[in-house]
C-alpha positions as CSV (number, residue, x, y, z in Angstrom):
1,X,29.1,-14.3,45.0
2,X,26.5,-11.6,45.7
3,X,25.3,-9.7,42.7
4,X,22.7,-7.0,42.0
5,X,20.5,-7.7,39.1
6,X,20.5,-4.8,36.5
7,X,17.6,-6.3,34.5
8,X,15.0,-9.0,35.1
9,X,16.5,-12.5,34.7
10,X,14.0,-15.3,34.4
11,X,14.3,-18.0,37.1
12,X,16.5,-15.7,39.1
13,X,14.9,-12.4,40.0
14,X,13.9,-8.9,39.0
15,X,16.0,-5.8,38.4
16,X,17.4,-4.4,41.7
17,X,17.3,-7.7,43.5
18,X,20.4,-8.8,45.4
19,X,21.1,-12.5,44.8
20,X,23.7,-15.1,45.8
21,X,24.8,-16.9,42.6
22,X,27.6,-19.2,41.6
23,X,30.9,-17.4,40.7
24,X,31.0,-19.0,37.2
25,X,27.4,-18.1,36.4
26,X,28.1,-14.5,37.4
27,X,31.4,-14.2,35.5
28,X,30.3,-16.2,32.3
29,X,26.7,-15.1,31.9
30,X,25.5,-12.3,34.1
31,X,28.5,-9.9,33.8
32,X,29.2,-10.2,30.1
33,X,25.5,-9.6,29.2
34,X,25.4,-6.7,31.7
35,X,22.5,-8.3,33.6
36,X,24.2,-7.9,37.0
37,X,27.0,-6.1,38.9
38,X,29.0,-7.3,41.9
39,X,27.3,-6.3,45.1
40,X,29.3,-3.9,47.3
41,X,28.4,-1.3,49.9
42,X,27.9,1.5,47.4
43,X,26.3,-0.6,44.8
44,X,23.8,-2.0,47.4
45,X,22.5,1.6,48.0
46,X,22.3,2.1,44.3
47,X,20.3,-1.2,44.0
48,X,17.7,0.0,46.5
49,X,17.3,3.3,44.5
50,X,17.1,1.3,41.3
51,X,14.5,-1.0,42.8
52,X,12.3,2.0,43.7
53,X,12.6,3.4,40.2
54,X,11.6,0.0,38.7
55,X,8.6,-0.1,40.9
56,X,7.5,3.4,39.8
57,X,8.0,2.4,36.1
58,X,6.0,-0.8,36.7
59,X,3.1,1.1,38.2
60,X,3.1,3.6,35.3
61,X,3.1,0.8,32.8
62,X,0.3,-1.0,34.7
63,X,-1.9,2.1,34.5
64,X,-1.2,2.6,30.8
65,X,-2.1,-1.1,30.1
66,X,-5.3,-0.9,32.1
67,X,-6.5,1.9,29.8
68,X,-5.5,0.0,26.7
69,X,-7.3,-3.1,28.1
70,X,-10.5,-1.1,28.7
71,X,-10.5,0.0,25.0
72,X,-9.6,-3.4,23.7
73,X,-11.7,-5.8,25.9
74,X,-14.7,-7.3,24.1
75,X,-13.8,-5.8,20.6
76,X,-14.4,-7.9,17.5
77,X,-12.1,-8.0,14.5
78,X,-12.3,-9.7,11.1
79,X,-9.3,-11.2,9.4
80,X,-9.5,-12.2,5.7
81,X,-7.6,-15.3,4.6
82,X,-7.0,-17.3,1.5
83,X,-8.7,-20.6,1.3
84,X,-8.5,-23.6,-0.9
85,X,-11.1,-26.3,-1.7
86,X,-13.5,-26.9,1.2
87,X,-12.8,-23.6,2.8
88,X,-9.5,-25.0,4.2
89,X,-6.9,-22.4,5.2
90,X,-3.4,-22.4,3.7
91,X,-1.2,-22.5,6.8
92,X,-2.7,-20.9,9.9
93,X,-3.6,-17.5,11.4
94,X,-0.6,-16.6,13.6
95,X,-0.1,-14.2,16.5
96,X,1.9,-12.0,14.0
97,X,-1.2,-11.8,11.8
98,X,-3.4,-10.8,14.7
99,X,-0.7,-8.3,15.9
100,X,-0.6,-6.6,12.5
101,X,-4.4,-6.5,12.4
102,X,-4.5,-4.8,15.8
103,X,-1.8,-2.4,14.7
104,X,-3.9,-1.3,11.7
105,X,-6.8,-0.7,14.1
106,X,-4.5,1.5,16.3
107,X,-3.5,-0.9,19.1
108,X,0.2,-1.6,19.6
109,X,0.4,-5.2,20.9
110,X,3.5,-7.5,20.8
111,X,2.8,-10.8,19.0
112,X,4.2,-12.8,21.9
113,X,1.5,-11.4,24.2
114,X,-1.3,-12.8,22.2
115,X,-2.5,-16.2,23.6
116,X,-4.0,-18.7,21.2
117,X,-6.0,-21.5,22.9
118,X,-5.3,-23.7,19.8
119,X,-3.9,-23.0,16.3
120,X,-6.4,-21.3,14.0
121,X,-6.5,-23.4,10.9
122,X,-10.2,-23.0,9.8
123,X,-12.8,-20.4,9.2
124,X,-14.8,-19.3,12.2
125,X,-14.9,-17.2,15.3
126,X,-12.2,-17.4,18.0
127,X,-11.7,-15.7,21.4
128,X,-8.1,-14.7,22.1
129,X,-6.6,-13.3,25.3
130,X,-3.9,-10.7,25.3
131,X,-1.5,-10.6,28.2
132,X,-0.8,-6.9,28.4
133,X,0.6,-6.9,31.9
134,X,0.4,-9.0,35.1
135,X,-3.3,-9.5,35.8
136,X,-4.5,-7.6,32.8
137,X,-5.9,-10.0,30.2
138,X,-8.5,-8.4,27.8
139,X,-10.3,-10.8,25.5
140,X,-10.9,-10.1,21.8
141,X,-12.9,-11.9,19.2
142,X,-11.4,-12.7,15.8
143,X,-13.7,-13.6,12.9
144,X,-11.7,-15.6,10.4
145,X,-13.4,-15.1,7.0
146,X,-12.8,-16.2,3.5
147,X,-11.3,-13.6,1.2
148,X,-13.9,-13.1,-1.5
149,X,-13.0,-13.7,-5.2
150,X,-9.8,-15.5,-4.3
151,X,-9.7,-19.3,-4.8
152,X,-6.3,-20.9,-4.8
153,X,-5.6,-24.1,-6.6
154,X,-3.6,-26.5,-4.5
């Protein structure tokens, strides 16, 4: 069955693409979730128009992310954490912690876009990449520091 994708579907295609899929996949997954519509003469023309709109939207987003990247690249931030004996962290610094820190500094970044090379479980300095858009990867430095005056007993 030929369908026109309404939204990006991983491992299948982008919004506006015309794809040949199994009937059951279309009926049971794509159509109920409104990810695709059946391809017909009229809907094919609509798909071409929708594809152009998606390209324009992508370009606009790319330009916006480039400006954010220019402001963010190379910045350094400090995050204060509670530690126990031996300066060992309780838990780890998570992407959600970094995203909330960036939000306080005025940068709106989704937590899933922050790439950790390894889990942060000790004090120190770490370089993190933020995947803002395709090909835009600013690097920030996070200094994980001990919260003064707070010693937890474990």
